[in-house]
C-alpha positions in Angstrom: 0.0 0.2 0.0 1.6 3.3 -0.9 2.0 6.3 1.5 -0.6 8.9 1.3 2.0 11.2 -0.3 2.6 8.7 -3.1 -1.0 8.3 -3.7 -1.6 12.1 -4.0 1.2 12.4 -6.2 0.0 9.7 -8.5 -3.7 11.2 -8.7 -1.9 14.7 -9.5 0.0 13.1 -12.2 -3.2 11.3 -13.7 -5.2 14.8 -13.3 -2.4 16.6 -15.3 -1.1 14.0 -17.8 -2.8 15.2 -20.7 -1.9 18.9 -20.5 1.4 18.4 -22.2 -0.3 16.4 -24.8 -2.9 19.2 -25.6 0.0 21.6 -26.4 2.1 19.2 -28.3 -0.7 17.5 -30.3 -1.2 20.1 -32.9 2.3 20.2 -33.7 2.4 16.3 -33.9 -0.7 16.0 -36.0 0.9 18.6 -38.4 3.9 16.6 -38.5 2.0 13.4 -39.2 -0.2 14.6 -41.7 2.5 16.0 -43.8 4.5 13.1 -43.6 1.5 10.8 -44.4 0.9 12.6 -47.4 4.1 11.7 -48.7 4.9 8.5 -47.2 2.6 5.5 -46.4 2.6 4.3 -42.8 5.1 1.7 -42.1 8.1 3.0 -44.6 11.2 3.7 -43.0 11.5 7.7 -42.1 14.5 9.2 -43.9 15.8 10.3 -40.4 19.2 10.7 -42.0 18.2 14.1 -43.3 17.7 15.3 -39.8 20.1 17.8 -38.2 22.3 16.4 -35.8 24.6 18.3 -33.7 28.3 17.8 -34.5 30.3 17.4 -31.4 33.1 15.0 -30.3 30.3 12.8 -28.1 27.9 12.7 -31.2 30.5 11.9 -33.5 31.5 9.0 -31.4 27.9 7.9 -31.2 27.6 7.9 -34.9 30.7 5.7 -35.2 29.5 3.3 -32.5 26.1 3.0 -34.2 27.5 2.2 -37.7 29.8 -0.4 -36.4 27.2 -2.3 -34.2 24.5 -2.0 -36.8 22.6 -5.1 -38.3 21.8 -5.1 -41.9 18.4 -3.5 -41.2 19.9 -0.9 -39.0 19.0 -2.5 -35.6 21.3 -2.1 -32.5 20.9 -3.7 -28.9 21.7 -1.2 -26.4 22.3 -1.1 -22.4 23.0 1.6 -20.1 25.1 0.5 -16.8 26.0 2.2 -13.9 29.8 2.2 -12.4 28.4 0.2 -9.6 27.4 -2.6 -11.9 30.5 -3.2 -13.6 34.0 -4.9 -12.9 35.0 -8.6 -12.8 32.1 -10.7 -11.5 29.4 -7.9 -11.9 26.0 -8.0 -13.1 27.2 -6.8 -16.6 29.6 -9.7 -16.6 26.7 -11.9 -16.0 24.7 -10.2 -18.6 27.2 -10.7 -21.2 27.6 -14.4 -20.4 23.9 -15.0 -20.9 24.5 -14.0 -24.4 27.4 -16.7 -24.8 25.6 -19.4 -23.5 22.0 -18.6 -24.7 20.5 -20.5 -27.8 21.3 -18.6 -30.9 22.3 -15.4 -28.8 26.1 -15.2 -29.0 26.1 -13.5 -32.4 23.9 -10.9 -31.2 26.9 -9.3 -29.1 28.5 -8.0 -32.5 25.4 -5.5 -32.4 25.3 -4.8 -28.6 26.3 -1.2 -27.6 27.2 -0.9 -23.9 26.6 2.6 -22.7 28.6 3.7 -19.4 27.7 6.5 -17.0 31.3 6.5 -15.5 34.9 6.8 -17.2 36.3 3.8 -15.0 33.7 1.6 -16.4 34.0 2.9 -20.1 37.8 2.1 -20.0 37.1 -1.4 -18.5 34.8 -2.4 -21.1 36.4 -0.8 -23.9 39.0 -3.4 -23.6 36.5 -6.4 -23.4 33.9 -5.4 -25.9 34.3 -3.8 -29.2 31.1 -1.3 -29.2 31.1 0.9 -26.0 30.1 4.6 -25.4 30.4 6.9 -22.7 27.3 8.8 -21.8 28.0 12.4 -20.2 25.0 13.0 -17.7 23.4 16.4 -17.5 22.5 16.8 -13.7 22.5 18.9 -10.9 25.6 19.5 -8.9 24.5 17.7 -5.6 21.5 15.6 -6.7 19.3 13.7 -4.0 18.4 10.1 -4.6 15.0 11.0 -6.4 16.5 13.7 -8.5 19.4 11.2 -9.7 16.6 8.6 -10.5 14.8 11.2 -12.5 17.9 12.6 -14.5 19.0 9.1 -15.1 15.7 8.5 -16.8 15.6 11.6 -18.8 19.4 11.0 -19.8 18.5 7.6 -21.0 15.5 9.0 -23.2 17.5 11.5 -24.6 20.0 8.9 -25.8 17.4 6.6 -27.2 15.9 9.7 -29.1 19.4 10.2 -30.4 19.7 6.8 -31.7 16.1 7.1 -33.3 16.8 10.5 -34.9 19.7 8.8 -36.5 17.7 6.2 -38.1 18.5 3.2 -36.3 16.1 0.7 -34.7 16.9 -0.2 -30.9 16.2 -3.0 -28.7 16.8 -1.6 -25.2 17.6 -4.0 -22.3 18.2 -3.5 -18.7 21.7 -4.8 -17.8 20.1 -7.2 -15.3 18.1 -9.1 -17.8 19.5 -12.5 -18.8 19.3 -13.3 -22.5 18.6 -17.1 -23.2 16.7 -17.1 -26.5 16.8 -14.2 -29.4 13.6 -12.2 -28.9 14.1 -10.0 -31.9 12.0 -12.4 -34.3 9.0 -11.6 -32.0 9.4 -7.7 -32.6 6.7 -6.7 -35.6 8.8 -4.2 -37.7 5.5 -2.8 -38.8 5.2 -1.4 -34.9 6.4 1.6 -33.3 6.9 -0.3 -30.1 7.1 -4.0 -29.2 7.3 -4.6 -25.4 6.5 -7.0 -23.0 4.4 -5.6 -19.9 2.9 -6.8 -16.4 -0.4 -5.1 -17.0 -1.9 -6.5 -14.0 0.8 -6.1 -11.2 0.2 -7.6 -8.0 2.0 -5.0 -6.3 1.7 -1.6 -6.4 -0.2 0.4 -9.3 2.5 0.5 -12.1 2.4 -1.4 -15.1 6.1 -3.0 -15.4 7.9 -3.8 -18.3 10.3 -6.9 -18.2 13.4 -5.2 -18.8 13.5 -4.6 -22.6 11.6 -3.2 -25.5 12.0 -2.6 -29.2 11.3 1.0 -31.0 11.5 1.3 -34.6 13.2 4.4 -36.1 10.6 6.5 -37.9 8.7 9.8 -37.7 6.2 8.6 -35.2 8.6 7.3 -32.7 10.7 10.2 -33.0 7.7 12.4 -32.1 6.8 10.1 -29.2 10.0 10.9 -27.6 9.7 14.4 -28.4 6.6 14.2 -26.3 8.1 12.2 -23.5 10.8 15.1 -23.4 8.2 17.7 -23.2 6.7 16.0 -20.5 10.0 16.0 -18.8 10.1 19.6 -19.0 6.8 20.5 -18.1 6.7 17.9 -15.1 10.3 17.3 -14.1 9.4 15.2 -11.1 7.4 12.8 -13.4 9.0 9.2 -13.3 9.8 7.3 -16.8 10.8 4.1 -15.0 8.4 1.9 -17.1 7.5 2.4 -21.0 4.4 0.2 -20.0 3.0 3.2 -18.1 2.9 5.2 -21.2 2.3 2.8 -23.7 -0.7 1.6 -22.2 -2.3 4.9 -22.5 -4.3 4.4 -25.3 -5.6 8.0 -25.8 -1.9 9.3 -25.8 -0.9 6.4 -28.2 -3.9 7.2 -30.6 -3.2 10.8 -30.8 0.8 10.1 -31.6 -0.4 7.3 -34.2 1.7 4.8 -32.0 1.1 1.3 -32.8 2.1 -1.0 -30.0 2.8 -4.7 -29.9 2.5 -6.5 -26.3 4.8 -9.4 -26.1 3.3 -12.8 -24.6 4.8 -12.0 -20.8 4.8 -15.8 -19.8 8.3 -16.0 -22.1 9.7 -12.9 -20.4 10.2 -13.5 -16.8 11.6 -11.8 -13.8 11.9 -12.1 -10.1 8.6 -10.2 -9.7 7.1 -12.7 -11.8 8.1 -16.3 -11.8 7.5 -18.2 -15.0 5.4 -21.0 -15.2 6.7 -22.3 -18.5 10.5 -22.2 -17.8 11.4 -24.3 -20.7 10.6 -21.6 -23.1 12.0 -18.7 -21.3 13.6 -15.9 -23.6 14.6 -13.5 -20.9 14.9 -13.1 -17.0 15.4 -10.2 -15.2 16.5 -9.5 -11.7 13.9 -7.0 -10.8 12.3 -6.6 -7.3 15.9 -6.8 -6.0 17.6 -3.5 -4.6 20.9 -4.8 -3.4 23.6 -5.1 -6.0 25.3 -8.2 -4.0 21.8 -10.1 -4.1 21.3 -9.5 -7.9 24.7 -10.9 -8.6 24.2 -13.9 -6.3 20.9 -14.7 -7.7 21.7 -14.2 -11.4 24.7 -16.5 -11.0 22.1 -19.2 -9.8 19.9 -18.5 -12.9 23.0 -18.9 -15.2 23.7 -22.2 -13.4 20.3 -23.2 -13.8 20.3 -22.6 -17.4 23.6 -24.2 -18.0 22.5 -27.2 -16.4 19.3 -27.4 -18.1 20.8 -26.8 -21.8 23.7 -29.2 -20.9 21.2 -32.0 -19.7 19.2 -31.8 -23.1 19.8 -33.4 -26.3 20.9 -31.4 -29.3 17.6 -31.7 -31.0 15.3 -30.7 -28.2 15.3 -29.2 -25.0 13.9 -30.8 -21.9 12.0 -29.2 -19.0 13.2 -26.5 -16.5 10.7 -27.2 -13.7 11.9 -24.3 -11.4 14.5 -21.6 -10.8 16.4 -21.5 -7.8 16.2 -17.8 -7.8 15.0 -15.4 -6.5 17.0 -16.7 -3.1 18.7 -13.8 -1.6 16.5 -11.3 -3.5 13.5 -12.7 -1.4 15.1 -11.6 1.7 
């Protein structure tokens, strides 16, 4: 049960959530109508013609995207903080999941690791070919809440730039273990593909499962323009879950956004234990605050997966009846 303050804040957010849309909708609709008149919906937007500020950081981002891109201009991107890096860290386990997953190792060639600290950047630049250091734009001495909101806005700004440059992106949290390739489930005709927990047991937030796909076109770029506008008008608005916004039907229809919700039973997390473990695609260490607990339980997840695949034949997998995790994350 949330505190009276948090509940009141939630009611206030819901009361005013459409104000930035009203101010922004005329511009969005005009742009969409102009684009629709020259381009059918679903075609690739020629965002390469958009102006992109030329500075060293932007030039480096352009080069990293070029090297990591798939043939259809899709990249996989994760953002990691300093505390989650180093030998035996959450990020190390994240990379290991790609190596031992079914048909996922080749995806490392298209993974971009974005770091928020120079020490982490130097460490992983020696281990992974596609790294980028993000320079956060924050306040001098931010509180914990300000740090969370600023990190969220920095993330959305980066994803916005990637889309503007014409790259489709698969964003994944670093505490998500990849055991199968989910990309074939992403519909290239939809702007957003995401697994969501639309009926969470705890709290009122609709949680995602740690990853989502965004197609680069004029609609998705305008969507991130809208998110940026909301962040300016309501700087304390949390953007922790894209599902919160993606399930707002009125906003999505106004922006012309097409959303595909993935079958959530294949995308698990410590908050949402999977019933059909033999068909798991990804597993996230959510509902777990302590880094040491995450590392401990994610190691259990990797061991369980390794034992599962090792005991199965080359032609078909057996049944993974249960995970040992969450263990410490439950404490």
